[in-house]
N, C-alpha and C positions, 0 to 999 in steps of 0.2 A: 402476409407475404405470399407471393406466388412462386410456384415451382417453374414457371415458364421464364426462360431467359430470353432477353431480346438480343437479336443478332445485330452485329455492328452494321451500320450503313455501308453501302459500297464505297470504295475509296474516292471515287469521283464526286460523290454527293456534296461534300463540303466545298470542293473546288467549283462545282456547278453553282451552288448557292452564292459563293463569293463573286464569281464572274457575273452572275445575274445582277447582283447588287451593284457592282462596279459599273455595269453598262446600262443600268436602269431597266433591266429586262424583267417583266412581271413573272413571279414565281409560278403562276398557273400555266405558263407556256414551257416550263422546264422539261416537261415530258416530250416536247417536240425536239429538244436538243439531244436527249439520251440516245436515239438511234445513231446519231453522228459520232457520239463518244464510243459506242460499241464497235464501230467500224471506222476508226479515225483515218485510215489510209485509203478507204474506199471512195466510191463516187458519191459526191454530195450534190444536193440540189442547187439549181441556179435561180437567181431572181428572174421572174417572168415579166416584170414590169406592170403587173396587173393590180398592184396596190394590195396584195394579200397581207393579212395580219395573222401571225407575224410573217414578215418577209424572210425569204430564204437567206438573204444576205445577213439579216440580224441573227438568225439561227447560227450561221457560220461564224459570225463574230463572237458569239457567246461560246460556241464549241471551241474555237481557237484559243480563247482566253482560258477556258477550263483546262484544256490540254497543257497550256503553258504553265498554269498554276500547279498542275500535277507533275510538271517536269518532263512531260512527254509530248513536245510540240509535234504537230503534223509535219510529215516529211514529203508526202505526195503533193504535187501542184494542185492549187485550187482551180475550180472550173472557171472558164473565161466569163 
């Protein structure tokens, strides 16, 4: 037995995993979504049309679904 206790994961972690699974978003890209969740009403990136992987639009979709699952949907308008 170890005396070290594991801390609980952040509340958004389970929602992020579920949103990723629902949208077919690879788990290795989840770290790209976390900054959006830390600032849900802030400025989010826009798709540049350059074929980036992952696309900013995909990150936004996963972030929006994560916030929805957490019961805290984004209130600020999305970028055009």
